Each structure stands twice: as C-alpha cells, then as structure tokens.
N, CA, C and O atoms as CSV, one atom per row, in Angstrom:
chain,resi,resn,atom,element,x,y,z
A,1,MET,N,N,-34.747,37.718,-41.010
A,1,MET,CA,C,-35.229,37.764,-42.377
A,1,MET,C,C,-36.720,38.094,-42.364
A,1,MET,O,O,-37.462,37.624,-41.503
A,2,THR,N,N,-37.138,38.889,-43.307
A,2,THR,CA,C,-38.523,39.330,-43.391
A,2,THR,C,C,-39.466,38.169,-43.673
A,2,THR,O,O,-40.522,38.059,-43.049
A,3,GLY,N,N,-39.097,37.315,-44.599
A,3,GLY,CA,C,-39.913,36.158,-44.967
A,3,GLY,C,C,-39.051,34.913,-44.940
A,3,GLY,O,O,-38.224,34.736,-44.045
A,4,TYR,N,N,-39.248,34.059,-45.916
A,4,TYR,CA,C,-38.451,32.841,-46.014
A,4,TYR,C,C,-38.021,32.657,-47.462
A,4,TYR,O,O,-38.836,32.760,-48.379
A,5,VAL,N,N,-36.742,32.384,-47.658
A,5,VAL,CA,C,-36.199,32.060,-48.972
A,5,VAL,C,C,-35.293,30.857,-48.788
A,5,VAL,O,O,-34.401,30.887,-47.941
A,6,GLY,N,N,-35.497,29.808,-49.553
A,6,GLY,CA,C,-34.656,28.628,-49.440
A,6,GLY,C,C,-35.002,27.599,-50.490
A,6,GLY,O,O,-36.083,27.626,-51.077
A,7,ARG,N,N,-34.070,26.691,-50.718
A,7,ARG,CA,C,-34.283,25.586,-51.668
A,7,ARG,C,C,-35.029,24.479,-50.932
A,7,ARG,O,O,-34.429,23.516,-50.455
A,8,ILE,N,N,-36.333,24.632,-50.851
A,8,ILE,CA,C,-37.158,23.788,-49.990
A,8,ILE,C,C,-37.017,22.300,-50.317
A,8,ILE,O,O,-37.045,21.474,-49.405
A,9,GLU,N,N,-36.869,21.945,-51.575
A,9,GLU,CA,C,-36.722,20.533,-51.927
A,9,GLU,C,C,-35.455,19.960,-51.304
A,9,GLU,O,O,-35.501,18.901,-50.679
A,10,LYS,N,N,-34.336,20.638,-51.464
A,10,LYS,CA,C,-33.058,20.166,-50.910
A,10,LYS,C,C,-33.081,20.180,-49.383
A,10,LYS,O,O,-32.591,19.246,-48.748
A,11,ILE,N,N,-33.641,21.221,-48.796
A,11,ILE,CA,C,-33.722,21.320,-47.336
A,11,ILE,C,C,-34.566,20.173,-46.782
A,11,ILE,O,O,-34.215,19.575,-45.765
A,12,THR,N,N,-35.668,19.871,-47.447
A,12,THR,CA,C,-36.541,18.777,-47.028
A,12,THR,C,C,-35.820,17.442,-47.142
A,12,THR,O,O,-35.882,16.617,-46.231
A,13,GLU,N,N,-35.135,17.231,-48.263
A,13,GLU,CA,C,-34.429,15.965,-48.474
A,13,GLU,C,C,-33.308,15.753,-47.463
A,13,GLU,O,O,-33.035,14.612,-47.088
A,14,LYS,N,N,-32.655,16.815,-47.015
A,14,LYS,CA,C,-31.540,16.702,-46.055
A,14,LYS,C,C,-32.013,16.615,-44.607
A,14,LYS,O,O,-31.246,16.207,-43.734
A,15,ASN,N,N,-33.256,16.989,-44.340
A,15,ASN,CA,C,-33.764,16.991,-42.967
A,15,ASN,C,C,-33.819,15.575,-42.392
A,15,ASN,O,O,-34.271,14.641,-43.054
A,16,LYS,N,N,-33.349,15.432,-41.144
A,16,LYS,CA,C,-33.405,14.143,-40.448
A,16,LYS,C,C,-34.261,14.217,-39.191
A,16,LYS,O,O,-34.400,13.227,-38.473
A,17,ASN,N,N,-34.832,15.382,-38.922
A,17,ASN,CA,C,-35.674,15.571,-37.741
A,17,ASN,C,C,-37.113,15.176,-38.037
A,17,ASN,O,O,-37.604,15.370,-39.149
A,18,PHE,N,N,-37.782,14.624,-37.039
A,18,PHE,CA,C,-39.196,14.317,-37.191
A,18,PHE,C,C,-39.960,15.583,-37.575
A,18,PHE,O,O,-40.803,15.566,-38.472
A,19,ARG,N,N,-39.652,16.684,-36.882
A,19,ARG,CA,C,-40.314,17.957,-37.179
A,19,ARG,C,C,-39.331,19.101,-36.963
A,19,ARG,O,O,-38.633,19.152,-35.950
A,20,LYS,N,N,-39.283,20.020,-37.928
A,20,LYS,CA,C,-38.451,21.208,-37.789
A,20,LYS,C,C,-39.170,22.387,-38.426
A,20,LYS,O,O,-39.439,22.389,-39.627
A,21,VAL,N,N,-39.477,23.388,-37.612
A,21,VAL,CA,C,-40.135,24.599,-38.094
A,21,VAL,C,C,-39.087,25.484,-38.761
A,21,VAL,O,O,-38.105,25.875,-38.130
A,22,LEU,N,N,-39.299,25.800,-40.043
A,22,LEU,CA,C,-38.370,26.650,-40.785
A,22,LEU,C,C,-38.778,28.115,-40.763
A,22,LEU,O,O,-37.928,29.005,-40.753
A,23,PHE,N,N,-40.083,28.360,-40.754
A,23,PHE,CA,C,-40.569,29.744,-40.807
A,23,PHE,C,C,-41.945,29.820,-40.160
A,23,PHE,O,O,-42.794,28.951,-40.359
A,24,THR,N,N,-42.142,30.861,-39.395
A,24,THR,CA,C,-43.452,31.127,-38.811
A,24,THR,C,C,-43.816,32.580,-39.090
A,24,THR,O,O,-43.109,33.498,-38.675
A,25,GLY,N,N,-44.917,32.778,-39.790
A,25,GLY,CA,C,-45.462,34.101,-40.040
A,25,GLY,C,C,-46.740,34.276,-39.247
A,25,GLY,O,O,-47.126,33.400,-38.473
A,26,LYS,N,N,-47.390,35.398,-39.438
A,26,LYS,CA,C,-48.626,35.675,-38.717
A,26,LYS,C,C,-49.734,34.679,-39.088
A,26,LYS,O,O,-50.529,34.285,-38.235
A,27,HIS,N,N,-49.781,34.276,-40.367
A,27,HIS,CA,C,-50.876,33.434,-40.849
A,27,HIS,C,C,-50.429,32.104,-41.437
A,27,HIS,O,O,-51.269,31.333,-41.900
A,28,LEU,N,N,-49.124,31.811,-41.433
A,28,LEU,CA,C,-48.630,30.623,-42.126
A,28,LEU,C,C,-47.372,30.111,-41.440
A,28,LEU,O,O,-46.597,30.883,-40.875
A,29,GLN,N,N,-47.180,28.786,-41.499
A,29,GLN,CA,C,-45.973,28.182,-40.933
A,29,GLN,C,C,-45.463,27.097,-41.871
A,29,GLN,O,O,-46.236,26.292,-42.389
A,30,LEU,N,N,-44.138,27.088,-42.083
A,30,LEU,CA,C,-43.466,26.113,-42.944
A,30,LEU,C,C,-42.675,25.151,-42.066
A,30,LEU,O,O,-41.848,25.573,-41.257
A,31,VAL,N,N,-42.935,23.850,-42.231
A,31,VAL,CA,C,-42.320,22.816,-41.401
A,31,VAL,C,C,-41.840,21.680,-42.296
A,31,VAL,O,O,-42.564,21.248,-43.193
A,32,VAL,N,N,-40.613,21.191,-42.056
A,32,VAL,CA,C,-40.122,19.994,-42.729
A,32,VAL,C,C,-40.241,18.823,-41.770
A,32,VAL,O,O,-40.125,18.985,-40.555
A,33,MET,N,N,-40.474,17.635,-42.332
A,33,MET,CA,C,-40.632,16.438,-41.508
A,33,MET,C,C,-39.921,15.255,-42.144
A,33,MET,O,O,-39.760,15.183,-43.363
A,34,CYS,N,N,-39.498,14.327,-41.290
A,34,CYS,CA,C,-38.895,13.073,-41.717
A,34,CYS,C,C,-39.505,11.959,-40.874
A,34,CYS,O,O,-39.346,11.935,-39.653
A,35,LEU,N,N,-40.201,11.042,-41.530
A,35,LEU,CA,C,-40.777,9.888,-40.840
A,35,LEU,C,C,-39.934,8.663,-41.151
A,35,LEU,O,O,-39.573,8.413,-42.301
A,36,GLN,N,N,-39.631,7.914,-40.124
A,36,GLN,CA,C,-38.854,6.691,-40.275
A,36,GLN,C,C,-39.720,5.609,-40.937
A,36,GLN,O,O,-40.943,5.744,-40.977
A,37,PRO,N,N,-39.101,4.538,-41.457
A,37,PRO,CA,C,-39.887,3.475,-42.089
A,37,PRO,C,C,-41.035,3.001,-41.191
A,37,PRO,O,O,-40.841,2.701,-40.013
A,38,LYS,N,N,-42.221,2.944,-41.772
A,38,LYS,CA,C,-43.468,2.506,-41.127
A,38,LYS,C,C,-43.957,3.431,-40.012
A,38,LYS,O,O,-44.939,3.113,-39.342
A,39,GLU,N,N,-43.288,4.571,-39.800
A,39,GLU,CA,C,-43.715,5.516,-38.763
A,39,GLU,C,C,-44.934,6.302,-39.249
A,39,GLU,O,O,-45.142,6.464,-40.451
A,40,GLU,N,N,-45.728,6.782,-38.306
A,40,GLU,CA,C,-46.890,7.601,-38.630
A,40,GLU,C,C,-46.867,8.875,-37.800
A,40,GLU,O,O,-46.247,8.930,-36.737
A,41,ILE,N,N,-47.552,9.897,-38.300
A,41,ILE,CA,C,-47.663,11.135,-37.547
A,41,ILE,C,C,-48.602,10.935,-36.360
A,41,ILE,O,O,-48.368,11.462,-35.273
A,42,GLY,N,N,-49.653,10.176,-36.582
A,42,GLY,CA,C,-50.679,9.980,-35.555
A,42,GLY,C,C,-51.956,10.685,-35.976
A,42,GLY,O,O,-51.912,11.789,-36.517
A,43,ASN,N,N,-53.081,10.054,-35.730
A,43,ASN,CA,C,-54.364,10.626,-36.124
A,43,ASN,C,C,-54.591,11.924,-35.357
A,43,ASN,O,O,-54.525,11.950,-34.128
A,44,GLU,N,N,-54.858,12.992,-36.089
A,44,GLU,CA,C,-55.019,14.308,-35.467
A,44,GLU,C,C,-56.027,15.138,-36.238
A,44,GLU,O,O,-56.379,14.829,-37.377
A,45,VAL,N,N,-56.479,16.193,-35.594
A,45,VAL,CA,C,-57.375,17.149,-36.233
A,45,VAL,C,C,-56.980,18.540,-35.755
A,45,VAL,O,O,-56.647,18.735,-34.586
A,46,HIS,N,N,-57.019,19.495,-36.664
A,46,HIS,CA,C,-56.766,20.899,-36.336
A,46,HIS,C,C,-58.053,21.648,-36.648
A,46,HIS,O,O,-58.390,21.851,-37.814
A,47,SER,N,N,-58.764,22.054,-35.618
A,47,SER,CA,C,-60.088,22.634,-35.831
A,47,SER,C,C,-60.064,23.955,-36.589
A,47,SER,O,O,-61.029,24.291,-37.276
A,48,GLU,N,N,-58.977,24.704,-36.473
A,48,GLU,CA,C,-58.903,26.021,-37.113
A,48,GLU,C,C,-57.735,26.141,-38.094
A,48,GLU,O,O,-57.380,27.249,-38.496
A,49,VAL,N,N,-57.140,25.021,-38.479
A,49,VAL,CA,C,-55.918,25.060,-39.292
A,49,VAL,C,C,-56.085,24.233,-40.565
A,49,VAL,O,O,-56.396,23.043,-40.501
A,50,ASP,N,N,-55.879,24.865,-41.722
A,50,ASP,CA,C,-55.764,24.136,-42.987
A,50,ASP,C,C,-54.308,23.710,-43.117
A,50,ASP,O,O,-53.408,24.409,-42.653
A,51,GLN,N,N,-54.076,22.553,-43.755
A,51,GLN,CA,C,-52.712,22.048,-43.860
A,51,GLN,C,C,-52.444,21.526,-45.274
A,51,GLN,O,O,-53.248,20.796,-45.854
A,52,PHE,N,N,-51.292,21.925,-45.802
A,52,PHE,CA,C,-50.811,21.495,-47.119
A,52,PHE,C,C,-49.584,20.615,-46.904
A,52,PHE,O,O,-48.706,20.962,-46.114
A,53,PHE,N,N,-49.515,19.485,-47.596
A,53,PHE,CA,C,-48.361,18.588,-47.544
A,53,PHE,C,C,-47.782,18.418,-48.945
A,53,PHE,O,O,-48.524,18.351,-49.925
A,54,ARG,N,N,-46.464,18.348,-49.034
A,54,ARG,CA,C,-45.775,18.031,-50.294
A,54,ARG,C,C,-44.748,16.954,-49.983
A,54,ARG,O,O,-43.903,17.131,-49.105
A,55,ILE,N,N,-44.820,15.840,-50.699
A,55,ILE,CA,C,-43.879,14.734,-50.521
A,55,ILE,C,C,-42.672,14.969,-51.424
A,55,ILE,O,O,-42.820,15.195,-52.625
A,56,GLU,N,N,-41.474,14.914,-50.836
A,56,GLU,CA,C,-40.242,15.073,-51.614
A,56,GLU,C,C,-39.521,13.753,-51.842
A,56,GLU,O,O,-38.943,13.545,-52.909
A,57,GLU,N,N,-39.544,12.855,-50.854
A,57,GLU,CA,C,-38.904,11.535,-50.986
A,57,GLU,C,C,-39.765,10.501,-50.289
A,57,GLU,O,O,-40.319,10.745,-49.217
A,58,GLY,N,N,-39.867,9.330,-50.926
A,58,GLY,CA,C,-40.583,8.223,-50.309
A,58,GLY,C,C,-42.038,8.158,-50.734
A,58,GLY,O,O,-42.474,8.846,-51.656
A,59,SER,N,N,-42.776,7.306,-50.031
A,59,SER,CA,C,-44.203,7.152,-50.306
A,59,SER,C,C,-44.961,7.217,-48.989
A,59,SER,O,O,-44.475,6.776,-47.948
A,60,ALA,N,N,-46.157,7.775,-49.062
A,60,ALA,CA,C,-46.964,7.993,-47.868
A,60,ALA,C,C,-48.385,7.518,-48.102
A,60,ALA,O,O,-48.907,7.563,-49.216
A,61,LYS,N,N,-48.991,7.065,-47.025
A,61,LYS,CA,C,-50.421,6.776,-47.043
A,61,LYS,C,C,-51.088,7.822,-46.167
A,61,LYS,O,O,-50.778,7.943,-44.982
A,62,PHE,N,N,-52.002,8.573,-46.754
A,62,PHE,CA,C,-52.809,9.547,-46.020
A,62,PHE,C,C,-54.169,8.919,-45.747
A,62,PHE,O,O,-54.785,8.339,-46.641
A,63,VAL,N,N,-54.624,9.036,-44.524
A,63,VAL,CA,C,-55.968,8.588,-44.162
A,63,VAL,C,C,-56.724,9.814,-43.671
A,63,VAL,O,O,-56.346,10.435,-42.678
A,64,LEU,N,N,-57.786,10.153,-44.374
A,64,LEU,CA,C,-58.601,11.330,-44.063
A,64,LEU,C,C,-59.961,10.876,-43.562
A,64,LEU,O,O,-60.567,9.963,-44.124
A,65,SER,N,N,-60.428,11.507,-42.520
A,65,SER,CA,C,-61.751,11.214,-41.946
A,65,SER,C,C,-61.905,9.746,-41.554
A,65,SER,O,O,-63.020,9.224,-41.528
A,66,GLY,N,N,-60.794,9.079,-41.250
A,66,GLY,CA,C,-60.841,7.706,-40.764
A,66,GLY,C,C,-60.958,6.623,-41.808
A,66,GLY,O,O,-60.628,5.471,-41.528
A,67,ASN,N,N,-61.424,6.958,-43.026
A,67,ASN,CA,C,-61.632,5.891,-44.011
A,67,ASN,C,C,-61.239,6.238,-45.443
A,67,ASN,O,O,-61.193,5.347,-46.291
A,68,GLU,N,N,-60.960,7.477,-45.733
A,68,GLU,CA,C,-60.553,7.871,-47.083
A,68,GLU,C,C,-59.036,7.749,-47.178
A,68,GLU,O,O,-58.314,8.475,-46.494
A,69,LYS,N,N,-58.542,6.833,-48.026
A,69,LYS,CA,C,-57.106,6.539,-48.080
A,69,LYS,C,C,-56.513,6.926,-49.430
A,69,LYS,O,O,-57.122,6.728,-50.481
A,70,HIS,N,N,-55.290,7.492,-49.368
A,70,HIS,CA,C,-54.585,7.912,-50.573
A,70,HIS,C,C,-53.122,7.526,-50.442
A,70,HIS,O,O,-52.479,7.849,-49.443
A,71,LEU,N,N,-52.593,6.836,-51.448
A,71,LEU,CA,C,-51.170,6.519,-51.500
A,71,LEU,C,C,-50.518,7.542,-52.424
A,71,LEU,O,O,-50.898,7.667,-53.588
A,72,VAL,N,N,-49.533,8.274,-51.900
A,72,VAL,CA,C,-48.888,9.345,-52.657
A,72,VAL,C,C,-47.378,9.187,-52.571
A,72,VAL,O,O,-46.855,8.502,-51.692
A,73,GLY,N,N,-46.681,9.845,-53.514
A,73,GLY,CA,C,-45.227,9.758,-53.545
A,73,GLY,C,C,-44.592,11.078,-53.894
A,73,GLY,O,O,-45.257,12.114,-53.938
A,74,ALA,N,N,-43.299,11.034,-54.142
A,74,ALA,CA,C,-42.513,12.231,-54.425
A,74,ALA,C,C,-43.181,13.081,-55.502
A,74,ALA,O,O,-43.559,12.582,-56.561
A,75,GLY,N,N,-43.319,14.362,-55.213
A,75,GLY,CA,C,-43.942,15.298,-56.137
A,75,GLY,C,C,-45.424,15.501,-55.909
A,75,GLY,O,O,-46.015,16.420,-56.476
A,76,ASP,N,N,-46.036,14.661,-55.091
A,76,ASP,CA,C,-47.472,14.775,-54.833
A,76,ASP,C,C,-47.752,15.742,-53.697
A,76,ASP,O,O,-46.915,15.960,-52.821
A,77,ALA,N,N,-48.943,16.315,-53.730
A,77,ALA,CA,C,-49.398,17.236,-52.692
A,77,ALA,C,C,-50.751,16.775,-52.160
A,77,ALA,O,O,-51.547,16.170,-52.878
A,78,VAL,N,N,-50.990,17.073,-50.896
A,78,VAL,CA,C,-52.261,16.761,-50.242
A,78,VAL,C,C,-52.660,17.987,-49.416
A,78,VAL,O,O,-51.825,18.576,-48.731
A,79,VAL,N,N,-53.925,18.364,-49.483
A,79,VAL,CA,C,-54.448,19.452,-48.664
A,79,VAL,C,C,-55.502,18.869,-47.729
A,79,VAL,O,O,-56.410,18.153,-48.150
A,80,VAL,N,N,-55.352,19.198,-46.446
A,80,VAL,CA,C,-56.297,18.751,-45.431
A,80,VAL,C,C,-56.979,19.994,-44.848
A,80,VAL,O,O,-56.327,20.795,-44.179
A,81,PRO,N,N,-58.283,20.162,-45.095
A,81,PRO,CA,C,-58.996,21.320,-44.556
A,81,PRO,C,C,-59.148,21.230,-43.035
A,81,PRO,O,O,-59.131,20.141,-42.461
A,82,ALA,N,N,-59.292,22.368,-42.410
A,82,ALA,CA,C,-59.533,22.430,-40.968
A,82,ALA,C,C,-60.719,21.548,-40.602
A,82,ALA,O,O,-61.699,21.463,-41.342
A,83,GLY,N,N,-60.614,20.892,-39.446
A,83,GLY,CA,C,-61.711,20.079,-38.945
A,83,GLY,C,C,-61.730,18.644,-39.440
A,83,GLY,O,O,-62.623,17.884,-39.067
A,84,ILE,N,N,-60.762,18.247,-40.277
A,84,ILE,CA,C,-60.725,16.887,-40.828
A,84,ILE,C,C,-59.667,16.071,-40.082
A,84,ILE,O,O,-58.495,16.445,-40.048
A,85,TYR,N,N,-60.088,14.962,-39.492
A,85,TYR,CA,C,-59.108,14.052,-38.895
A,85,TYR,C,C,-58.233,13.494,-40.006
A,85,TYR,O,O,-58.713,13.176,-41.095
A,86,HIS,N,N,-56.934,13.380,-39.713
A,86,HIS,CA,C,-56.010,12.878,-40.717
A,86,HIS,C,C,-54.812,12.214,-40.054
A,86,HIS,O,O,-54.444,12.526,-38.922
A,87,ASN,N,N,-54.218,11.288,-40.796
A,87,ASN,CA,C,-52.993,10.638,-40.359
A,87,ASN,C,C,-52.128,10.433,-41.590
A,87,ASN,O,O,-52.633,10.251,-42.698
A,88,VAL,N,N,-50.818,10.465,-41.381
A,88,VAL,CA,C,-49.857,10.248,-42.447
A,88,VAL,C,C,-48.950,9.112,-42.012
A,88,VAL,O,O,-48.347,9.160,-40.940
A,89,PHE,N,N,-48.858,8.090,-42.853
A,89,PHE,CA,C,-48.013,6.934,-42.594
A,89,PHE,C,C,-46.882,6.894,-43.608
A,89,PHE,O,O,-47.102,7.156,-44.791
A,90,ASN,N,N,-45.679,6.571,-43.163
A,90,ASN,CA,C,-44.621,6.239,-44.109
A,90,ASN,C,C,-44.951,4.842,-44.611
A,90,ASN,O,O,-44.966,3.889,-43.831
A,91,ALA,N,N,-45.214,4.714,-45.899
A,91,ALA,CA,C,-45.642,3.443,-46.476
A,91,ALA,C,C,-44.483,2.475,-46.717
A,91,ALA,O,O,-44.711,1.313,-47.054
A,92,SER,N,N,-43.259,2.935,-46.551
A,92,SER,CA,C,-42.099,2.085,-46.816
A,92,SER,C,C,-41.610,1.377,-45.553
A,92,SER,O,O,-41.549,1.982,-44.483
A,93,PRO,N,N,-41.261,0.093,-45.682
A,93,PRO,CA,C,-40.664,-0.612,-44.542
A,93,PRO,C,C,-39.159,-0.354,-44.410
A,93,PRO,O,O,-38.541,-0.775,-43.432
A,94,THR,N,N,-38.564,0.343,-45.401
A,94,THR,CA,C,-37.102,0.493,-45.396
A,94,THR,C,C,-36.585,1.912,-45.617
A,94,THR,O,O,-35.439,2.199,-45.272
A,95,LYS,N,N,-37.394,2.802,-46.180
A,95,LYS,CA,C,-36.913,4.146,-46.532
A,95,LYS,C,C,-37.630,5.225,-45.735
A,95,LYS,O,O,-38.795,5.071,-45.369
A,96,GLN,N,N,-36.927,6.316,-45.470
A,96,GLN,CA,C,-37.526,7.460,-44.795
A,96,GLN,C,C,-38.500,8.181,-45.728
A,96,GLN,O,O,-38.368,8.129,-46.951
A,97,LEU,N,N,-39.473,8.849,-45.126
A,97,LEU,CA,C,-40.414,9.699,-45.843
A,97,LEU,C,C,-40.037,11.140,-45.536
A,97,LEU,O,O,-39.974,11.532,-44.370
A,98,LYS,N,N,-39.785,11.931,-46.578
A,98,LYS,CA,C,-39.400,13.335,-46.411
A,98,LYS,C,C,-40.506,14.200,-47.006
A,98,LYS,O,O,-40.892,14.028,-48.162
A,99,LEU,N,N,-41.005,15.124,-46.205
A,99,LEU,CA,C,-42.075,15.998,-46.669
A,99,LEU,C,C,-41.951,17.362,-46.024
A,99,LEU,O,O,-41.254,17.536,-45.024
A,100,TYR,N,N,-42.640,18.329,-46.618
A,100,TYR,CA,C,-42.827,19.600,-45.932
A,100,TYR,C,C,-44.309,19.900,-45.884
A,100,TYR,O,O,-45.095,19.405,-46.692
A,101,THR,N,N,-44.668,20.723,-44.917
A,101,THR,CA,C,-46.069,21.038,-44.711
A,101,THR,C,C,-46.225,22.517,-44.381
A,101,THR,O,O,-45.356,23.127,-43.758
A,102,LEU,N,N,-47.328,23.066,-44.804
A,102,LEU,CA,C,-47.698,24.449,-44.484
A,102,LEU,C,C,-48.949,24.416,-43.625
A,102,LEU,O,O,-49.950,23.800,-43.992
A,103,TYR,N,N,-48.886,25.080,-42.484
A,103,TYR,CA,C,-50.040,25.248,-41.607
A,103,TYR,C,C,-50.543,26.677,-41.766
A,103,TYR,O,O,-49.757,27.623,-41.785
A,104,THR,N,N,-51.863,26.824,-41.881
A,104,THR,CA,C,-52.448,28.161,-41.926
A,104,THR,C,C,-53.643,28.213,-40.980
A,104,THR,O,O,-54.684,27.641,-41.305
A,105,PRO,N,N,-53.548,28.847,-39.868
A,105,PRO,CA,C,-52.421,29.585,-39.289
A,105,PRO,C,C,-51.395,28.635,-38.656
A,105,PRO,O,O,-51.588,27.420,-38.655
A,106,PRO,N,N,-50.297,29.200,-38.115
A,106,PRO,CA,C,-49.250,28.383,-37.495
A,106,PRO,C,C,-49.793,27.461,-36.398
A,106,PRO,O,O,-50.776,27.772,-35.727
A,107,GLN,N,N,-49.119,26.318,-36.240
A,107,GLN,CA,C,-49.553,25.294,-35.292
A,107,GLN,C,C,-48.539,25.048,-34.171
A,107,GLN,O,O,-48.923,24.635,-33.077
A,108,HIS,N,N,-47.255,25.295,-34.427
A,108,HIS,CA,C,-46.195,24.983,-33.468
A,108,HIS,C,C,-45.433,26.251,-33.084
A,108,HIS,O,O,-45.411,27.215,-33.849
A,109,PRO,N,N,-44.812,26.257,-31.912
A,109,PRO,CA,C,-43.991,27.421,-31.540
A,109,PRO,C,C,-42.866,27.635,-32.559
A,109,PRO,O,O,-42.275,26.674,-33.051
A,110,ASP,N,N,-42.580,28.894,-32.868
A,110,ASP,CA,C,-41.519,29.223,-33.808
A,110,ASP,C,C,-40.207,28.609,-33.339
A,110,ASP,O,O,-39.882,28.651,-32.152
A,111,GLY,N,N,-39.457,28.040,-34.276
A,111,GLY,CA,C,-38.161,27.462,-33.955
A,111,GLY,C,C,-38.215,26.036,-33.431
A,111,GLY,O,O,-37.175,25.470,-33.095
A,112,THR,N,N,-39.393,25.446,-33.353
A,112,THR,CA,C,-39.529,24.081,-32.834
A,112,THR,C,C,-38.701,23.096,-33.645
A,112,THR,O,O,-38.737,23.105,-34.876
A,113,VAL,N,N,-37.953,22.244,-32.942
A,113,VAL,CA,C,-37.255,21.111,-33.555
A,113,VAL,C,C,-37.503,19.905,-32.660
A,113,VAL,O,O,-37.173,19.918,-31.474
A,114,HIS,N,N,-38.088,18.864,-33.243
A,114,HIS,CA,C,-38.268,17.582,-32.556
A,114,HIS,C,C,-37.480,16.542,-33.345
A,114,HIS,O,O,-37.814,16.242,-34.491
A,115,LYS,N,N,-36.455,16.006,-32.741
A,115,LYS,CA,C,-35.604,15.035,-33.445
A,115,LYS,C,C,-36.343,13.736,-33.733
A,115,LYS,O,O,-36.102,13.094,-34.756
A,116,THR,N,N,-37.243,13.347,-32.834
A,116,THR,CA,C,-37.985,12.095,-32.982
A,116,THR,C,C,-39.464,12.316,-32.708
A,116,THR,O,O,-39.864,13.341,-32.156
A,117,LYS,N,N,-40.268,11.332,-33.103
A,117,LYS,CA,C,-41.697,11.406,-32.816
A,117,LYS,C,C,-41.931,11.374,-31.310
A,117,LYS,O,O,-42.805,12.078,-30.804
A,118,ALA,N,N,-41.159,10.566,-30.593
A,118,ALA,CA,C,-41.302,10.491,-29.134
A,118,ALA,C,C,-41.044,11.849,-28.496
A,118,ALA,O,O,-41.747,12.245,-27.567
A,119,GLU,N,N,-40.052,12.551,-28.984
A,119,GLU,CA,C,-39.757,13.894,-28.467
A,119,GLU,C,C,-40.910,14.847,-28.762
A,119,GLU,O,O,-41.269,15.671,-27.920
A,120,ALA,N,N,-41.488,14.736,-29.953
A,120,ALA,CA,C,-42.629,15.577,-30.315
A,120,ALA,C,C,-43.827,15.291,-29.406
A,120,ALA,O,O,-44.478,16.217,-28.922
A,121,GLU,N,N,-44.112,14.016,-29.180
A,121,GLU,CA,C,-45.238,13.639,-28.329
A,121,GLU,C,C,-45.033,14.118,-26.896
A,121,GLU,O,O,-45.974,14.603,-26.267
A,122,ALA,N,N,-43.813,13.988,-26.370
A,122,ALA,CA,C,-43.521,14.443,-25.013
A,122,ALA,C,C,-43.713,15.960,-24.901
A,122,ALA,O,O,-44.220,16.455,-23.894
A,123,SER,N,N,-43.309,16.678,-25.924
A,123,SER,CA,C,-43.438,18.136,-25.944
A,123,SER,C,C,-44.910,18.560,-25.972
A,123,SER,O,O,-45.300,19.521,-25.309
A,124,GLU,N,N,-45.705,17.847,-26.730
A,124,GLU,CA,C,-47.124,18.197,-26.869
A,124,GLU,C,C,-47.924,17.901,-25.596
A,124,GLU,O,O,-48.991,18.481,-25.392
A,125,HIS,N,N,-47.425,17.014,-24.746
A,125,HIS,CA,C,-48.130,16.678,-23.505
A,125,HIS,C,C,-47.794,17.644,-22.371
A,125,HIS,O,O,-48.364,17.545,-21.285
A,126,HIS,N,N,-46.872,18.579,-22.614
A,126,HIS,CA,C,-46.504,19.556,-21.587
A,126,HIS,C,C,-47.217,20.870,-21.801
A,126,HIS,O,O,-47.026,21.809,-21.029
C-alpha cells in the first residue's frame, strides 16, 4: 500500500501488543500501544523525533521534563517535542491503556511488534 488507510480508533482499541508498528513512511511512523494496568513506557528522550500521542481507552499520566504532569483520557492528545524527556504511565490499577502515537521521523524498524514491555526492552538492548 502506498500510504496507510484504516479505522485507527478500532484498530487501537483491539490491539493487545505493547507496541505494534502499523505504518512507516520516510518522515512519519504510526504505532499502536497497549499498556497493562499501572505499566509505564519508561522515561525516554528522542533527540531528533517529535511525538504525538492520542488516547483511545483508559487514562494516562504523562510526565514531561521530569516534573510537568498531565492526567489525560480517551480522546485526549499530547505532543512531545524532540529533546524532551517523557514517560507515559497507565493510571489505572485495573484497565488497559490503549493509545496510538506518531513519530516524526520514524523511531522503530518497520513491522516491529513487541507483545510485552519486556520484549520491547530486550529488543532495544540488542
């Protein structure tokens, strides 16, 4: 397919993988994510990558630059500029957090699927 066409809300809600790359272009990447209750992505920074997040299900706590905190839920969006440390926490003790994110430029190899956070971390250390 030349680009990407899909019902992103439904695809995001059905996703059970920690990370799944849906589309990778020259300057942009679309990824769906599912965080388990109380799980976090981990504090990270992308020096050359802007990142957009959209929450489809659940509630999330975003921590930017170590001390700026935002509680967001379904329908909310967050943009993290390049060079900003950030972490995303599933704020629920019982429900999954479903979101999609856009990286500009791409951050992960095309076709990446990590079923769990542990699998993602192991992959990133290789």
